[in-house]
DRENDO-1510 file (C-alpha; in Angstrom, 1 decimal, always signed):
<recs>
REC; n; res; u; v; w
REC; 1; MET; +0.3; -64.2; -8.6 .
REC; 2; ARG; +3.3; -61.8; -8.0 .
REC; 3; ILE; +1.4; -58.9; -10.1 .
REC; 4; LEU; -1.9; -59.6; -8.1 .
REC; 5; PHE; -0.2; -59.4; -5.0 .
REC; 6; CYS; +1.6; -56.0; -6.0 .
REC; 7; LEU; -2.1; -54.9; -6.8 .
REC; 8; PHE; -4.0; -55.6; -3.6 .
REC; 9; PRO; -1.5; -53.4; -1.4 .
REC; 10; PHE; -2.2; -50.6; -4.0 .
REC; 11; LEU; -6.1; -51.0; -3.4 .
REC; 12; ILE; -5.9; -51.3; +0.2 .
REC; 13; ILE; -3.6; -47.9; +0.4 .
REC; 14; GLY; -6.2; -46.2; -1.7 .
REC; 15; CYS; -9.1; -47.6; +0.1 .
REC; 16; SER; -9.0; -47.7; +3.7 .
REC; 17; THR; -10.7; -50.8; +5.8 .
REC; 18; SER; -13.7; -48.4; +6.9 .
REC; 19; SER; -14.2; -47.5; +3.3 .
REC; 20; LEU; -14.8; -51.2; +2.0 .
REC; 21; TYR; -17.9; -50.8; +4.1 .
REC; 22; LYS; -19.4; -47.5; +2.7 .
REC; 23; VAL; -21.6; -47.6; -0.5 .
REC; 24; THR; -19.7; -45.4; -2.9 .
REC; 25; GLU; -20.3; -44.4; -6.6 .
REC; 26; PRO; -17.0; -44.4; -8.4 .
REC; 27; SER; -15.7; -41.0; -9.8 .
REC; 28; THR; -14.4; -42.7; -12.9 .
REC; 29; LEU; -15.2; -45.9; -14.9 .
REC; 30; TYR; -12.7; -48.0; -16.6 .
REC; 31; HIS; -13.0; -50.0; -19.8 .
REC; 32; ASN; -13.6; -53.5; -19.3 .
REC; 33; GLU; -10.9; -56.1; -20.7 .
REC; 34; GLU; -12.1; -58.8; -22.7 .
REC; 35; LEU; -10.5; -62.5; -22.5 .
REC; 36; ASN; -9.1; -64.1; -25.2 .
REC; 37; GLU; -9.9; -67.5; -26.3 .
REC; 38; ILE; -7.2; -69.4; -24.4 .
REC; 39; GLU; -8.1; -67.3; -21.3 .
REC; 40; ILE; -11.8; -68.0; -21.9 .
REC; 41; GLU; -10.9; -71.7; -21.8 .
REC; 42; GLU; -8.9; -70.9; -18.2 .
REC; 43; TYR; -12.2; -68.9; -17.1 .
REC; 44; ASN; -14.5; -71.7; -17.8 .
REC; 45; ARG; -12.0; -74.2; -16.1 .
REC; 46; ALA; -12.0; -72.2; -12.8 .
REC; 47; ILE; -15.8; -72.0; -13.1 .
REC; 48; ASN; -15.9; -75.7; -13.3 .
REC; 49; GLU; -13.6; -76.2; -10.3 .
REC; 50; TYR; -15.9; -74.0; -8.3 .
REC; 51; ASP; -19.0; -76.0; -9.2 .
REC; 52; LEU; -17.2; -79.1; -8.2 .
REC; 53; GLY; -16.4; -77.4; -4.8 .
REC; 54; ASN; -12.6; -77.1; -5.3 .
REC; 55; TYR; -12.5; -73.3; -4.5 .
REC; 56; ARG; -9.1; -72.6; -3.7 .
REC; 57; LYS; -8.1; -74.4; -7.2 .
REC; 58; ALA; -10.5; -71.9; -8.7 .
REC; 59; LYS; -9.0; -68.8; -6.9 .
REC; 60; ASP; -5.6; -69.9; -8.2 .
REC; 61; ILE; -6.9; -69.8; -11.6 .
REC; 62; PHE; -8.9; -66.8; -11.5 .
REC; 63; SER; -6.1; -64.9; -9.9 .
REC; 64; GLU; -3.8; -65.9; -12.6 .
REC; 65; LEU; -6.4; -64.4; -15.2 .
REC; 66; LEU; -6.5; -61.2; -13.2 .
REC; 67; GLU; -2.6; -60.9; -13.3 .
REC; 68; ALA; -3.0; -60.5; -17.2 .
REC; 69; ASN; -6.5; -58.7; -17.3 .
REC; 70; PRO; -6.7; -56.4; -14.4 .
REC; 71; ASN; -9.6; -54.8; -15.5 .
REC; 72; SER; -11.8; -57.7; -16.6 .
REC; 73; SER; -14.8; -57.4; -14.8 .
REC; 74; GLU; -15.9; -61.2; -15.2 .
REC; 75; VAL; -12.7; -62.4; -13.8 .
REC; 76; ILE; -13.0; -59.7; -10.9 .
REC; 77; TYR; -16.7; -60.8; -10.3 .
REC; 78; GLU; -15.9; -64.6; -10.1 .
REC; 79; LEU; -12.7; -64.2; -8.0 .
REC; 80; ALA; -14.8; -61.7; -5.7 .
REC; 81; MET; -17.2; -64.9; -5.3 .
REC; 82; THR; -14.8; -67.2; -4.7 .
REC; 83; GLU; -13.2; -65.4; -1.7 .
REC; 84; SER; -16.9; -64.8; -0.2 .
REC; 85; THR; -17.1; -68.5; -0.4 .
REC; 86; LEU; -13.7; -68.9; +1.1 .
REC; 87; GLY; -14.8; -66.7; +4.1 .
REC; 88; ASN; -12.5; -63.9; +3.0 .
REC; 89; SER; -15.1; -61.0; +3.6 .
REC; 90; LYS; -12.6; -58.3; +3.5 .
REC; 91; THR; -10.7; -59.5; +0.4 .
REC; 92; SER; -14.1; -60.1; -1.5 .
REC; 93; LEU; -15.0; -56.6; -0.5 .
REC; 94; GLU; -11.9; -55.2; -2.0 .
REC; 95; LEU; -12.3; -56.8; -5.2 .
REC; 96; VAL; -16.1; -55.8; -5.2 .
REC; 97; LYS; -14.9; -51.8; -4.7 .
REC; 98; ARG; -12.7; -52.6; -7.9 .
REC; 99; GLY; -15.2; -54.1; -9.7 .
REC; 100; GLN; -17.6; -51.3; -9.0 .
REC; 101; THR; -15.3; -49.0; -11.1 .
REC; 102; ILE; -15.6; -51.3; -14.3 .
REC; 103; ASP; -18.1; -50.4; -17.1 .
REC; 104; ALA; -19.3; -53.6; -17.6 .
REC; 105; PRO; -23.1; -55.2; -18.0 .
REC; 106; ASN; -22.3; -56.9; -14.7 .
REC; 107; ARG; -21.6; -54.1; -12.6 .
REC; 108; ALA; -25.0; -54.5; -10.8 .
REC; 109; SER; -23.7; -57.6; -9.7 .
REC; 110; PHE; -20.7; -56.0; -7.3 .
REC; 111; TYR; -23.1; -54.0; -5.6 .
REC; 112; HIS; -24.9; -57.1; -4.9 .
REC; 113; ILE; -22.3; -59.1; -3.5 .
REC; 114; GLN; -21.3; -56.0; -1.6 .
REC; 115; GLY; -24.7; -55.9; +0.1 .
REC; 116; ILE; -24.6; -59.6; +1.0 .
REC; 117; GLU; -21.1; -58.9; +2.6 .
REC; 118; LEU; -22.4; -55.7; +4.3 .
REC; 119; ASP; -25.7; -57.6; +5.7 .
REC; 120; HIS; -23.7; -60.6; +7.1 .
REC; 121; ALA; -20.9; -57.9; +8.9 .
REC; 122; GLY; -23.7; -56.3; +10.6 .
REC; 123; TYR; -24.2; -53.4; +8.5 .
REC; 124; PRO; -28.0; -53.8; +7.5 .
REC; 125; ASN; -28.8; -50.1; +6.2 .
REC; 126; ARG; -25.4; -50.1; +4.1 .
REC; 127; ALA; -26.5; -53.5; +2.8 .
REC; 128; LYS; -29.9; -51.9; +1.8 .
REC; 129; LYS; -28.6; -48.9; +0.3 .
REC; 130; ALA; -25.7; -51.3; -1.9 .
REC; 131; PHE; -28.8; -53.5; -3.0 .
REC; 132; GLN; -30.7; -50.4; -3.8 .
REC; 133; LYS; -27.8; -49.4; -6.1 .
REC; 134; ALA; -27.7; -52.4; -7.8 .
REC; 135; ILE; -31.3; -52.5; -8.8 .
REC; 136; LEU; -30.9; -48.6; -9.8 .
REC; 137; LEU; -28.0; -50.1; -12.4 .
REC; 138; ASN; -30.3; -53.1; -13.2 .
REC; 139; ASN; -34.1; -53.3; -12.3 .
REC; 140; GLU; -34.3; -56.6; -14.2 .
REC; 141; PHE; -31.7; -57.8; -11.6 .
REC; 142; HIS; -33.9; -60.2; -9.7 .
REC; 143; LEU; -31.6; -61.7; -7.1 .
REC; 144; ALA; -31.4; -57.8; -5.8 .
REC; 145; HIS; -34.6; -57.5; -5.1 .
REC; 146; TYR; -34.7; -60.9; -3.3 .
REC; 147; SER; -31.8; -60.1; -1.0 .
REC; 148; LEU; -33.0; -56.4; -0.6 .
REC; 149; ALA; -36.2; -58.1; +0.8 .
REC; 150; ILE; -33.9; -60.0; +3.2 .
REC; 151; THR; -32.4; -57.1; +4.8 .
REC; 152; LEU; -35.4; -55.1; +4.8 .
REC; 153; LEU; -37.0; -58.0; +6.9 .
REC; 154; ASN; -33.5; -57.7; +9.3 .
REC; 155; LEU; -34.6; -54.0; +9.6 .
REC; 156; GLY; -38.2; -54.7; +10.3 .
REC; 157; GLU; -39.6; -53.2; +7.5 .
REC; 158; VAL; -42.0; -55.8; +6.5 .
REC; 159; ASP; -44.0; -54.1; +4.1 .
REC; 160; GLU; -41.0; -52.9; +2.2 .
REC; 161; ALA; -40.0; -56.6; +2.2 .
REC; 162; ILE; -43.2; -57.6; +0.5 .
REC; 163; VAL; -42.6; -55.0; -2.2 .
REC; 164; SER; -39.2; -55.9; -2.9 .
REC; 165; LEU; -40.1; -59.7; -3.2 .
REC; 166; GLN; -43.4; -59.1; -5.5 .
REC; 167; ASN; -40.9; -57.1; -7.5 .
REC; 168; ALA; -38.1; -60.0; -7.7 .
REC; 169; ILE; -41.3; -62.4; -8.9 .
REC; 170; ARG; -42.6; -59.6; -11.7 .
REC; 171; VAL; -39.1; -59.9; -12.9 .
REC; 172; ASN; -38.3; -63.5; -12.4 .
REC; 173; PHE; -41.6; -65.3; -12.0 .
REC; 174; GLY; -39.5; -68.8; -11.7 .
REC; 175; HIS; -37.6; -67.8; -8.6 .
REC; 176; ALA; -38.9; -70.3; -6.1 .
REC; 177; SER; -37.3; -68.5; -3.0 .
REC; 178; SER; -39.2; -65.6; -3.8 .
REC; 179; HIS; -42.6; -67.0; -3.6 .
REC; 180; LEU; -41.8; -69.4; -0.6 .
REC; 181; LEU; -40.4; -66.2; +1.4 .
REC; 182; LEU; -43.6; -63.9; +0.3 .
REC; 183; GLY; -45.7; -66.8; +1.3 .
REC; 184; ARG; -43.9; -67.3; +4.9 .
REC; 185; ILE; -44.6; -63.3; +5.3 .
REC; 186; TYR; -48.3; -63.3; +4.6 .
REC; 187; HIS; -48.6; -66.6; +6.5 .
REC; 188; ASP; -46.9; -64.8; +9.7 .
REC; 189; GLN; -49.5; -62.0; +9.3 .
REC; 190; ARG; -52.4; -64.4; +8.8 .
REC; 191; ASN; -53.1; -63.2; +5.5 .
REC; 192; HIS; -53.9; -66.6; +4.4 .
REC; 193; ILE; -55.1; -66.5; +0.7 .
REC; 194; PRO; -52.0; -65.0; -0.7 .
REC; 195; ALA; -49.9; -67.2; +1.2 .
REC; 196; LEU; -51.5; -70.2; +0.1 .
REC; 197; PHE; -51.0; -68.9; -3.6 .
REC; 198; ALA; -47.5; -67.8; -2.9 .
REC; 199; TYR; -47.0; -71.6; -1.7 .
REC; 200; THR; -48.6; -73.4; -4.6 .
REC; 201; TYR; -46.1; -71.3; -6.9 .
REC; 202; PHE; -43.3; -72.4; -4.9 .
REC; 203; ILE; -44.0; -76.4; -4.8 .
REC; 204; GLN; -44.7; -76.2; -8.3 .
REC; 205; ILE; -41.5; -74.4; -9.4 .
REC; 206; GLU; -39.4; -76.5; -6.5 .
REC; 207; GLN; -41.0; -79.9; -6.4 .
REC; 208; ASP; -38.7; -82.1; -4.2 .
REC; 209; SER; -36.8; -80.4; -1.3 .
REC; 210; PRO; -36.8; -80.2; +2.3 .
REC; 211; ARG; -38.3; -76.8; +1.6 .
REC; 212; THR; -41.2; -78.5; -0.2 .
REC; 213; LEU; -41.9; -80.8; +2.7 .
REC; 214; GLN; -42.4; -77.6; +4.9 .
REC; 215; THR; -44.4; -76.1; +2.5 .
REC; 216; TYR; -47.0; -78.7; +2.4 .
REC; 217; ASP; -47.5; -78.6; +6.1 .
REC; 218; ALA; -47.8; -75.0; +6.1 .
REC; 219; ILE; -50.5; -75.6; +3.3 .
REC; 220; GLN; -52.4; -78.1; +5.3 .
REC; 221; ALA; -52.0; -75.6; +8.8 .
REC; 222; ILE; -53.7; -73.0; +6.3 .
REC; 223; PHE; -56.8; -75.6; +5.7 .
REC; 224; ASN; -56.8; -76.7; +9.1 .
REC; 225; GLN; -57.2; -73.5; +11.3 .
REC; 226; ALA; -60.5; -74.7; +12.7 .
REC; 227; LYS; -59.8; -77.1; +15.8 .
REC; 228; LYS; -62.3; -79.2; +17.7 .
REC; 229; ASN; -62.3; -78.7; +21.6 .
REC; 230; GLU; -62.4; -82.8; +22.5 .
REC; 231; ASP; -63.7; -81.8; +26.2 .
REC; 232; THR; -66.7; -79.6; +24.6 .
REC; 233; GLY; -66.9; -80.7; +21.1 .
REC; 234; ARG; -67.4; -77.3; +19.8 .
REC; 235; ILE; -65.2; -76.3; +17.0 .
REC; 236; GLU; -63.2; -73.2; +17.6 .
REC; 237; VAL; -61.5; -70.8; +14.7 .
REC; 238; ASN; -59.2; -67.8; +15.7 .
REC; 239; LEU; -61.1; -64.9; +14.3 .
REC; 240; PHE; -58.1; -62.8; +14.0 .
REC; 241; LEU; -58.2; -61.0; +10.6 .
REC; 242; GLY; -55.6; -57.9; +10.8 .
REC; 243; GLY; -53.2; -59.2; +7.7 .
REC; 244; ALA; -56.5; -60.3; +5.7 .
REC; 245; MET; -58.2; -56.9; +6.3 .
REC; 246; ASP; -55.1; -54.7; +5.5 .
REC; 247; SER; -55.0; -56.2; +2.3 .
REC; 248; GLY; -58.8; -56.6; +1.2 .
REC; 249; PHE; -59.0; -60.3; +1.9 .
REC; 250; THR; -61.3; -60.3; +4.6 .
REC; 251; MET; -64.2; -62.1; +2.7 .
REC; 252; TYR; -62.2; -64.7; +1.4 .
REC; 253; GLU; -60.5; -65.0; +5.0 .
REC; 254; MET; -63.9; -65.7; +6.6 .
REC; 255; LEU; -64.9; -68.4; +3.8 .
REC; 256; LEU; -61.5; -70.4; +4.3 .
REC; 257; MET; -62.3; -70.4; +8.2 .
REC; 258; GLY; -65.8; -71.6; +7.3 .
REC; 259; PHE; -64.5; -74.3; +5.2 .
REC; 260; SER; -61.6; -75.2; +7.7 .
REC; 261; ALA; -64.7; -76.0; +10.3 .
REC; 262; GLN; -66.4; -78.4; +7.7 .
REC; 263; LYS; -63.1; -80.7; +8.4 .
REC; 264; HIS; -64.7; -81.8; +11.5 .
REC; 265; THR; -68.2; -82.4; +10.2 .
REC; 266; GLU; -68.5; -86.3; +10.1 .
REC; 267; GLY; -68.2; -88.0; +6.7 .
REC; 268; GLU; -67.6; -84.7; +5.0 .
REC; 269; PHE; -64.3; -85.6; +3.0 .
REC; 270; GLU; -62.7; -88.7; +1.8 .
REC; 271; SER; -59.2; -87.7; +2.9 .
REC; 272; GLU; -56.6; -85.3; +3.8 .
REC; 273; ILE; -55.8; -84.4; +0.4 .
REC; 274; ASP; -59.5; -84.5; -0.5 .
REC; 275; PHE; -60.0; -81.7; +1.8 .
REC; 276; ILE; -57.2; -79.7; +0.9 .
REC; 277; ALA; -58.2; -80.1; -2.8 .
REC; 278; ASN; -61.8; -79.1; -2.1 .
REC; 279; GLY; -60.7; -76.2; -0.3 .
REC; 280; TYR; -58.7; -75.0; -3.4 .
REC; 281; SER; -61.9; -75.3; -5.3 .
REC; 282; MET; -63.6; -73.7; -2.8 .
REC; 283; ILE; -61.4; -70.4; -2.8 .
REC; 284; LEU; -60.9; -70.6; -6.5 .
REC; 285; GLU; -64.6; -70.6; -7.3 .
REC; 286; GLN; -65.2; -67.3; -5.4 .
REC; 287; LEU; -62.3; -65.7; -6.4 .
REC; 288; ALA; -63.6; -66.2; -10.3 .
REC; 289; ASP; -67.1; -65.2; -9.4 .
REC; 290; HIS; -66.0; -61.9; -7.8 .
REC; 291; ASP; -64.8; -58.5; -8.6 .
REC; 292; ASN; -61.1; -58.4; -7.1 .
REC; 293; ASN; -60.5; -54.9; -7.8 .
REC; 294; GLY; -60.1; -54.1; -4.0 .
REC; 295; LEU; -57.2; -56.8; -3.6 .
REC; 296; ASP; -53.3; -56.2; -3.9 .
REC; 297; SER; -52.4; -55.6; -7.9 .
REC; 298; PHE; -49.7; -58.0; -7.5 .
REC; 299; PHE; -51.9; -60.6; -6.7 .
REC; 300; VAL; -54.5; -59.7; -9.0 .
REC; 301; GLU; -51.8; -59.3; -12.0 .
REC; 302; GLN; -49.4; -62.3; -11.3 .
REC; 303; TYR; -50.9; -64.9; -9.0 .
REC; 304; LEU; -55.0; -64.9; -9.9 .
REC; 305; PRO; -54.9; -65.2; -13.3 .
REC; 306; TYR; -53.4; -68.8; -13.8 .
REC; 307; MET; -55.3; -70.2; -10.8 .
REC; 308; VAL; -58.7; -69.0; -12.2 .
REC; 309; GLN; -58.0; -70.9; -15.4 .
REC; 310; VAL; -56.9; -73.8; -13.5 .
REC; 311; TYR; -60.6; -73.7; -11.7 .
REC; 312; GLN; -62.5; -72.7; -15.1 .
REC; 313; ASN; -61.1; -75.6; -16.9 .
REC; 314; ASP; -62.0; -78.2; -14.3 .
REC; 315; PHE; -58.0; -78.8; -13.6 .
REC; 316; VAL; -57.9; -78.1; -9.8 .
REC; 317; LYS; -57.6; -81.6; -8.7 .
REC; 318; PRO; -54.9; -82.9; -11.0 .
REC; 319; MET; -53.2; -79.4; -9.9 .
REC; 320; VAL; -53.4; -80.1; -6.3 .
REC; 321; TYR; -52.5; -83.7; -6.5 .
REC; 322; LEU; -49.6; -83.4; -8.8 .
REC; 323; SER; -48.6; -80.6; -6.4 .
REC; 324; PHE; -48.5; -82.8; -3.7 .
REC; 325; GLN; -47.1; -86.0; -4.8 .
REC; 326; ASN; -44.1; -85.8; -3.1 .
REC; 327; SER; -45.8; -85.4; +0.2 .
REC; 328; MET; -46.7; -88.3; +2.5 .
REC; 329; LEU; -50.0; -88.2; +2.0 .
REC; 330; PRO; -50.9; -91.7; +1.3 .
REC; 331; GLU; -53.9; -91.0; -1.1 .
REC; 332; VAL; -52.0; -88.9; -3.5 .
REC; 333; THR; -50.3; -91.4; -5.5 .
REC; 334; PRO; -53.5; -93.9; -6.0 .
REC; 335; TRP; -55.5; -90.7; -7.0 .
REC; 336; ILE; -52.8; -89.9; -9.7 .
REC; 337; ASP; -52.7; -93.5; -11.1 .
REC; 338; ASN; -56.6; -93.4; -11.3 .
REC; 339; ASN; -56.9; -90.2; -12.8 .
REC; 340; LEU; -53.8; -90.4; -15.5 .
REC; 341; VAL; -55.6; -88.9; -18.4 .
REC; 342; LYS; -57.1; -86.1; -16.5 .
REC; 343; CYS; -53.2; -85.5; -15.1 .
REC; 344; GLU; -51.9; -85.6; -18.7 .
REC; 345; GLU; -54.7; -83.5; -19.9 .
REC; 346; PHE; -53.6; -80.6; -17.2 .
REC; 347; LEU; -49.9; -81.2; -17.7 .
REC; 348; ALA; -50.4; -80.6; -21.8 .
REC; 349; TRP; -52.6; -77.7; -20.9 .
REC; 350; GLU; -50.8; -74.0; -21.5 .
REC; 351; PRO; -53.0; -71.3; -20.2 .
REC; 352; GLU; -53.4; -68.1; -21.4 .
REC; 353; LEU; -51.5; -65.6; -19.3 .
</recs>
């Protein structure tokens, strides 16, 4: 501990408080120090303490390791993360600055942490620069793309945020939060078809959480745009198409609105989940039958192929019902129980992507 505390004053003298909030490129990179076998055991023990929520204990172990290995990128990173978790933003940034000078594979991670701290501190433009630097160092770093998208939203740069989320998904399709945030942005823009797809992939990845329950509601809202005026008996649909027109989805949005109105035709659907499943089938049938070159290339390349194959292989209902199995809709579980063979066929199916 004594050596560690001697190092921090040196770091602070060489780096003023204001410079901690700047994104810079160090003039010199230092060699990364590797841990020996005993130190690796201590390192793993510290990570275990962190995972258990024993952050101060983890901090003590990481600090001792750093005394013996002042240029260990792995230890600096974990200690910076721990200090950030403990709310010690300044100390975390000091460590981040230190980590940025180490020539190591995880160097981009230090710019990612810096971006998060800068955003929390009220410096979104500097945070944006930090995330961009992380991506420049490692374009496959999906969390940097995702974090950049959040900062871009804070700056009001919505179109750029969409691109960042799409990049995050291209790098790691299994990152649930990127699908969810992208769906919410599309939804806010009233661009309902890509929003529906983003939500669908999210609930397939994250099947049981409070966010999943909220997303069920969002999907239902997409299909239930039409409202029946109880006084006049007329069916009313909001015809605002701004988001859909900008991305080439106007025709599909009109079809969705027309389908939504069918909900109010007496005896048309057996239940809410039956209505939703038929809505998916209608949309996927149209997407499968039309040339979609005018649509966003991300949608065509990343979201559409799997879903079209679901439709072509007659797996729409199993996909929808299984996706909604943790919802509160009462008809879901009985349908699954009565169609176990079809559901098992769908789950065993491996699409060509």
